[in-house]
PyMOL Python script that loads the backbone (N, CA, C, O; Angstrom):
from pymol import cmd

cmd.read_pdbstr("""\
ATOM      1  N   UNK A   1      10.782  -3.022  -8.412  1.00  0.00           N
ATOM      2  CA  UNK A   1      11.136  -1.823  -7.672  1.00  0.00           C
ATOM      3  C   UNK A   1      11.867  -0.882  -8.614  1.00  0.00           C
ATOM      4  O   UNK A   1      12.787  -1.309  -9.311  1.00  0.00           O
ATOM      5  N   UNK A   2      11.488   0.361  -8.652  1.00  0.00           N
ATOM      6  CA  UNK A   2      12.200   1.339  -9.465  1.00  0.00           C
ATOM      7  C   UNK A   2      12.735   2.441  -8.560  1.00  0.00           C
ATOM      8  O   UNK A   2      12.189   2.714  -7.491  1.00  0.00           O
ATOM      9  N   UNK A   3      13.798   3.054  -9.008  1.00  0.00           N
ATOM     10  CA  UNK A   3      14.400   4.134  -8.241  1.00  0.00           C
ATOM     11  C   UNK A   3      13.670   5.430  -8.562  1.00  0.00           C
ATOM     12  O   UNK A   3      13.550   5.813  -9.726  1.00  0.00           O
ATOM     13  N   UNK A   4      13.192   6.090  -7.539  1.00  0.00           N
ATOM     14  CA  UNK A   4      12.490   7.365  -7.710  1.00  0.00           C
ATOM     15  C   UNK A   4      13.290   8.533  -7.184  1.00  0.00           C
ATOM     16  O   UNK A   4      12.891   9.687  -7.340  1.00  0.00           O
ATOM     17  N   UNK A   5      14.419   8.241  -6.559  1.00  0.00           N
ATOM     18  CA  UNK A   5      15.273   9.294  -6.017  1.00  0.00           C
ATOM     19  C   UNK A   5      16.719   8.813  -6.074  1.00  0.00           C
ATOM     20  O   UNK A   5      16.980   7.615  -6.183  1.00  0.00           O
ATOM     21  N   UNK A   6      17.640   9.741  -6.000  1.00  0.00           N
ATOM     22  CA  UNK A   6      19.047   9.389  -6.009  1.00  0.00           C
ATOM     23  C   UNK A   6      19.396   8.584  -4.765  1.00  0.00           C
ATOM     24  O   UNK A   6      18.867   8.835  -3.682  1.00  0.00           O
ATOM     25  N   UNK A   7      20.273   7.634  -4.927  1.00  0.00           N
ATOM     26  CA  UNK A   7      20.778   6.853  -3.813  1.00  0.00           C
ATOM     27  C   UNK A   7      22.155   7.406  -3.479  1.00  0.00           C
ATOM     28  O   UNK A   7      23.041   7.433  -4.333  1.00  0.00           O
ATOM     29  N   UNK A   8      22.331   7.838  -2.262  1.00  0.00           N
ATOM     30  CA  UNK A   8      23.626   8.378  -1.856  1.00  0.00           C
ATOM     31  C   UNK A   8      24.649   7.252  -1.830  1.00  0.00           C
ATOM     32  O   UNK A   8      24.530   6.309  -1.047  1.00  0.00           O
ATOM     33  N   UNK A   9      25.649   7.359  -2.688  1.00  0.00           N
ATOM     34  CA  UNK A   9      26.665   6.316  -2.759  1.00  0.00           C
ATOM     35  C   UNK A   9      27.906   6.856  -3.438  1.00  0.00           C
ATOM     36  O   UNK A   9      27.855   7.823  -4.199  1.00  0.00           O
ATOM     37  N   UNK A  10      29.007   6.217  -3.150  1.00  0.00           N
ATOM     38  CA  UNK A  10      30.267   6.535  -3.794  1.00  0.00           C
ATOM     39  C   UNK A  10      30.946   5.241  -4.163  1.00  0.00           C
ATOM     40  O   UNK A  10      31.025   4.319  -3.351  1.00  0.00           O
ATOM     41  N   UNK A  11      31.431   5.168  -5.369  1.00  0.00           N
ATOM     42  CA  UNK A  11      32.162   3.981  -5.805  1.00  0.00           C
ATOM     43  C   UNK A  11      33.552   4.406  -6.232  1.00  0.00           C
ATOM     44  O   UNK A  11      33.714   5.320  -7.041  1.00  0.00           O
ATOM     45  N   UNK A  12      34.540   3.746  -5.693  1.00  0.00           N
ATOM     46  CA  UNK A  12      35.922   4.034  -6.044  1.00  0.00           C
ATOM     47  C   UNK A  12      36.574   2.724  -6.457  1.00  0.00           C
ATOM     48  O   UNK A  12      36.578   1.750  -5.704  1.00  0.00           O
ATOM     49  N   UNK A  13      37.115   2.716  -7.645  1.00  0.00           N
ATOM     50  CA  UNK A  13      37.790   1.529  -8.143  1.00  0.00           C
ATOM     51  C   UNK A  13      39.204   1.939  -8.529  1.00  0.00           C
ATOM     52  O   UNK A  13      39.409   2.805  -9.380  1.00  0.00           O
ATOM     53  N   UNK A  14      40.163   1.304  -7.892  1.00  0.00           N
ATOM     54  CA  UNK A  14      41.550   1.637  -8.169  1.00  0.00           C
ATOM     55  C   UNK A  14      41.987   1.036  -9.504  1.00  0.00           C
ATOM     56  O   UNK A  14      42.635   1.706 -10.309  1.00  0.00           O
ATOM     57  N   UNK A  15      41.630  -0.234  -9.738  1.00  0.00           N
ATOM     58  CA  UNK A  15      41.996  -0.898 -10.984  1.00  0.00           C
ATOM     59  C   UNK A  15      40.776  -1.643 -11.500  1.00  0.00           C
ATOM     60  O   UNK A  15      40.470  -2.739 -11.031  1.00  0.00           O
ATOM     61  N   UNK A  16      40.081  -1.056 -12.459  1.00  0.00           N
ATOM     62  CA  UNK A  16      38.850  -1.649 -12.980  1.00  0.00           C
ATOM     63  C   UNK A  16      39.081  -3.021 -13.601  1.00  0.00           C
ATOM     64  O   UNK A  16      38.184  -3.863 -13.588  1.00  0.00           O
ATOM     65  N   UNK A  17      40.251  -3.250 -14.134  1.00  0.00           N
ATOM     66  CA  UNK A  17      40.513  -4.506 -14.819  1.00  0.00           C
ATOM     67  C   UNK A  17      40.687  -5.676 -13.854  1.00  0.00           C
ATOM     68  O   UNK A  17      40.699  -6.828 -14.287  1.00  0.00           O
ATOM     69  N   UNK A  18      40.822  -5.404 -12.555  1.00  0.00           N
ATOM     70  CA  UNK A  18      40.931  -6.471 -11.569  1.00  0.00           C
ATOM     71  C   UNK A  18      39.568  -6.943 -11.076  1.00  0.00           C
ATOM     72  O   UNK A  18      39.489  -7.942 -10.361  1.00  0.00           O
ATOM     73  N   UNK A  19      38.498  -6.249 -11.439  1.00  0.00           N
ATOM     74  CA  UNK A  19      37.164  -6.631 -10.988  1.00  0.00           C
ATOM     75  C   UNK A  19      36.741  -7.938 -11.637  1.00  0.00           C
ATOM     76  O   UNK A  19      37.002  -8.165 -12.819  1.00  0.00           O
ATOM     77  N   UNK A  20      36.105  -8.773 -10.886  1.00  0.00           N
ATOM     78  CA  UNK A  20      35.591 -10.044 -11.391  1.00  0.00           C
ATOM     79  C   UNK A  20      34.107 -10.115 -11.065  1.00  0.00           C
ATOM     80  O   UNK A  20      33.670  -9.598 -10.037  1.00  0.00           O
ATOM     81  N   UNK A  21      33.341 -10.747 -11.925  1.00  0.00           N
ATOM     82  CA  UNK A  21      31.899 -10.850 -11.696  1.00  0.00           C
ATOM     83  C   UNK A  21      31.588 -11.604 -10.407  1.00  0.00           C
ATOM     84  O   UNK A  21      30.548 -11.361  -9.795  1.00  0.00           O
ATOM     85  N   UNK A  22      32.455 -12.501  -9.987  1.00  0.00           N
ATOM     86  CA  UNK A  22      32.208 -13.246  -8.749  1.00  0.00           C
ATOM     87  C   UNK A  22      32.181 -12.329  -7.532  1.00  0.00           C
ATOM     88  O   UNK A  22      31.592 -12.681  -6.509  1.00  0.00           O
ATOM     89  N   UNK A  23      32.802 -11.171  -7.624  1.00  0.00           N
ATOM     90  CA  UNK A  23      32.785 -10.228  -6.499  1.00  0.00           C
ATOM     91  C   UNK A  23      31.405  -9.631  -6.294  1.00  0.00           C
ATOM     92  O   UNK A  23      31.123  -9.073  -5.234  1.00  0.00           O
ATOM     93  N   UNK A  24      30.539  -9.741  -7.298  1.00  0.00           N
ATOM     94  CA  UNK A  24      29.210  -9.143  -7.226  1.00  0.00           C
ATOM     95  C   UNK A  24      28.117 -10.189  -7.033  1.00  0.00           C
ATOM     96  O   UNK A  24      26.935  -9.883  -7.190  1.00  0.00           O
ATOM     97  N   UNK A  25      28.498 -11.413  -6.695  1.00  0.00           N
ATOM     98  CA  UNK A  25      27.510 -12.480  -6.513  1.00  0.00           C
ATOM     99  C   UNK A  25      26.484 -12.145  -5.438  1.00  0.00           C
ATOM    100  O   UNK A  25      25.324 -12.537  -5.560  1.00  0.00           O
ATOM    101  N   UNK A  26      26.879 -11.435  -4.397  1.00  0.00           N
ATOM    102  CA  UNK A  26      25.974 -11.102  -3.303  1.00  0.00           C
ATOM    103  C   UNK A  26      25.221  -9.798  -3.512  1.00  0.00           C
ATOM    104  O   UNK A  26      24.514  -9.338  -2.615  1.00  0.00           O
ATOM    105  N   UNK A  27      25.366  -9.204  -4.682  1.00  0.00           N
ATOM    106  CA  UNK A  27      24.713  -7.913  -4.958  1.00  0.00           C
ATOM    107  C   UNK A  27      23.211  -8.096  -5.106  1.00  0.00           C
ATOM    108  O   UNK A  27      22.738  -9.166  -5.488  1.00  0.00           O
ATOM    109  N   UNK A  28      22.473  -7.047  -4.800  1.00  0.00           N
ATOM    110  CA  UNK A  28      21.025  -7.090  -4.969  1.00  0.00           C
ATOM    111  C   UNK A  28      20.597  -5.987  -5.933  1.00  0.00           C
ATOM    112  O   UNK A  28      21.191  -4.909  -5.974  1.00  0.00           O
ATOM    113  N   UNK A  29      19.576  -6.276  -6.692  1.00  0.00           N
ATOM    114  CA  UNK A  29      19.056  -5.311  -7.665  1.00  0.00           C
ATOM    115  C   UNK A  29      18.317  -4.207  -6.924  1.00  0.00           C
ATOM    116  O   UNK A  29      17.477  -4.476  -6.065  1.00  0.00           O
ATOM    117  N   UNK A  30      18.634  -2.969  -7.264  1.00  0.00           N
ATOM    118  CA  UNK A  30      18.042  -1.823  -6.574  1.00  0.00           C
ATOM    119  C   UNK A  30      16.988  -1.110  -7.406  1.00  0.00           C
ATOM    120  O   UNK A  30      16.289  -0.239  -6.889  1.00  0.00           O
ATOM    121  N   UNK A  31      16.858  -1.456  -8.671  1.00  0.00           N
ATOM    122  CA  UNK A  31      15.879  -0.796  -9.517  1.00  0.00           C
ATOM    123  C   UNK A  31      16.393  -0.632 -10.933  1.00  0.00           C
ATOM    124  O   UNK A  31      17.373  -1.259 -11.335  1.00  0.00           O
ATOM    125  N   UNK A  32      15.721   0.214 -11.673  1.00  0.00           N
ATOM    126  CA  UNK A  32      16.101   0.445 -13.056  1.00  0.00           C
ATOM    127  C   UNK A  32      16.762   1.802 -13.212  1.00  0.00           C
ATOM    128  O   UNK A  32      16.577   2.702 -12.394  1.00  0.00           O
ATOM    129  N   UNK A  33      17.528   1.928 -14.268  1.00  0.00           N
ATOM    130  CA  UNK A  33      18.227   3.176 -14.556  1.00  0.00           C
ATOM    131  C   UNK A  33      17.846   3.592 -15.976  1.00  0.00           C
ATOM    132  O   UNK A  33      17.835   2.755 -16.879  1.00  0.00           O
ATOM    133  N   UNK A  34      17.538   4.853 -16.184  1.00  0.00           N
ATOM    134  CA  UNK A  34      17.193   5.307 -17.531  1.00  0.00           C
ATOM    135  C   UNK A  34      18.341   5.078 -18.522  1.00  0.00           C
ATOM    136  O   UNK A  34      19.511   5.066 -18.140  1.00  0.00           O
ATOM    137  N   UNK A  35      17.992   4.901 -19.780  1.00  0.00           N
ATOM    138  CA  UNK A  35      18.992   4.659 -20.827  1.00  0.00           C
ATOM    139  C   UNK A  35      20.004   5.802 -20.921  1.00  0.00           C
ATOM    140  O   UNK A  35      21.179   5.566 -21.201  1.00  0.00           O
ATOM    141  N   UNK A  36      19.558   7.030 -20.689  1.00  0.00           N
ATOM    142  CA  UNK A  36      20.465   8.178 -20.744  1.00  0.00           C
ATOM    143  C   UNK A  36      21.544   8.077 -19.668  1.00  0.00           C
ATOM    144  O   UNK A  36      22.703   8.413 -19.913  1.00  0.00           O
ATOM    145  N   UNK A  37      21.169   7.621 -18.494  1.00  0.00           N
ATOM    146  CA  UNK A  37      22.131   7.456 -17.406  1.00  0.00           C
ATOM    147  C   UNK A  37      23.131   6.365 -17.747  1.00  0.00           C
ATOM    148  O   UNK A  37      24.330   6.528 -17.524  1.00  0.00           O
ATOM    149  N   UNK A  38      22.646   5.254 -18.285  1.00  0.00           N
ATOM    150  CA  UNK A  38      23.542   4.174 -18.667  1.00  0.00           C
ATOM    151  C   UNK A  38      24.493   4.618 -19.773  1.00  0.00           C
ATOM    152  O   UNK A  38      25.641   4.174 -19.813  1.00  0.00           O
ATOM    153  N   UNK A  39      24.036   5.482 -20.664  1.00  0.00           N
ATOM    154  CA  UNK A  39      24.908   6.009 -21.716  1.00  0.00           C
ATOM    155  C   UNK A  39      26.038   6.835 -21.115  1.00  0.00           C
ATOM    156  O   UNK A  39      27.175   6.771 -21.582  1.00  0.00           O
ATOM    157  N   UNK A  40      25.727   7.613 -20.077  1.00  0.00           N
ATOM    158  CA  UNK A  40      26.773   8.405 -19.400  1.00  0.00           C
ATOM    159  C   UNK A  40      27.754   7.501 -18.675  1.00  0.00           C
ATOM    160  O   UNK A  40      28.957   7.758 -18.691  1.00  0.00           O
ATOM    161  N   UNK A  41      27.254   6.437 -18.034  1.00  0.00           N
ATOM    162  CA  UNK A  41      28.130   5.478 -17.358  1.00  0.00           C
ATOM    163  C   UNK A  41      29.038   4.802 -18.386  1.00  0.00           C
ATOM    164  O   UNK A  41      30.239   4.651 -18.159  1.00  0.00           O
ATOM    165  N   UNK A  42      28.460   4.399 -19.511  1.00  0.00           N
ATOM    166  CA  UNK A  42      29.228   3.775 -20.579  1.00  0.00           C
ATOM    167  C   UNK A  42      30.339   4.703 -21.065  1.00  0.00           C
ATOM    168  O   UNK A  42      31.479   4.275 -21.244  1.00  0.00           O
ATOM    169  N   UNK A  43      30.006   5.952 -21.272  1.00  0.00           N
ATOM    170  CA  UNK A  43      30.986   6.928 -21.742  1.00  0.00           C
ATOM    171  C   UNK A  43      32.106   7.117 -20.717  1.00  0.00           C
ATOM    172  O   UNK A  43      33.280   7.194 -21.080  1.00  0.00           O
ATOM    173  N   UNK A  44      31.742   7.190 -19.453  1.00  0.00           N
ATOM    174  CA  UNK A  44      32.748   7.372 -18.396  1.00  0.00           C
ATOM    175  C   UNK A  44      33.690   6.166 -18.311  1.00  0.00           C
ATOM    176  O   UNK A  44      34.905   6.322 -18.197  1.00  0.00           O
ATOM    177  N   UNK A  45      33.111   4.965 -18.369  1.00  0.00           N
ATOM    178  CA  UNK A  45      33.957   3.770 -18.299  1.00  0.00           C
ATOM    179  C   UNK A  45      34.885   3.669 -19.512  1.00  0.00           C
ATOM    180  O   UNK A  45      36.046   3.283 -19.380  1.00  0.00           O
ATOM    181  N   UNK A  46      34.374   4.013 -20.673  1.00  0.00           N
ATOM    182  CA  UNK A  46      35.223   3.977 -21.877  1.00  0.00           C
ATOM    183  C   UNK A  46      36.377   4.972 -21.754  1.00  0.00           C
ATOM    184  O   UNK A  46      37.494   4.687 -22.187  1.00  0.00           O
ATOM    185  N   UNK A  47      36.110   6.131 -21.168  1.00  0.00           N
ATOM    186  CA  UNK A  47      37.168   7.123 -20.980  1.00  0.00           C
ATOM    187  C   UNK A  47      38.212   6.621 -19.979  1.00  0.00           C
ATOM    188  O   UNK A  47      39.412   6.769 -20.211  1.00  0.00           O
ATOM    189  N   UNK A  48      37.764   6.034 -18.875  1.00  0.00           N
ATOM    190  CA  UNK A  48      38.675   5.550 -17.843  1.00  0.00           C
ATOM    191  C   UNK A  48      39.508   4.371 -18.357  1.00  0.00           C
ATOM    192  O   UNK A  48      40.702   4.267 -18.075  1.00  0.00           O
ATOM    193  N   UNK A  49      38.852   3.483 -19.119  1.00  0.00           N
ATOM    194  CA  UNK A  49      39.550   2.298 -19.627  1.00  0.00           C
ATOM    195  C   UNK A  49      40.273   2.556 -20.950  1.00  0.00           C
ATOM    196  O   UNK A  49      40.894   1.652 -21.509  1.00  0.00           O
ATOM    197  N   UNK A  50      40.189   3.795 -21.447  1.00  0.00           N
ATOM    198  CA  UNK A  50      40.844   4.177 -22.697  1.00  0.00           C
ATOM    199  C   UNK A  50      40.415   3.276 -23.853  1.00  0.00           C
ATOM    200  O   UNK A  50      41.247   2.756 -24.597  1.00  0.00           O
ATOM    201  N   UNK A  51      39.094   3.103 -23.989  1.00  0.00           N
ATOM    202  CA  UNK A  51      38.563   2.254 -25.081  1.00  0.00           C
ATOM    203  C   UNK A  51      38.152   3.099 -26.264  1.00  0.00           C
ATOM    204  O   UNK A  51      37.686   2.566 -27.271  1.00  0.00           O
TER     205      UNK A  51
END
""", "prot")
cmd.dss("prot")
cmd.show_as("cartoon", "prot")
cmd.util.cbc("prot")
cmd.orient("prot")
């Protein structure tokens, strides 16, 4: 399954460092994301986490 349109969603994380992979055990794959989008996500997370 690939994403052909934006999915309306909002994610708010108060403390990213408290997230654990076990919290996402029930998650389901929704499709693929272009490399350019993942690069923007990577950049945003690095800015938020001050990396």
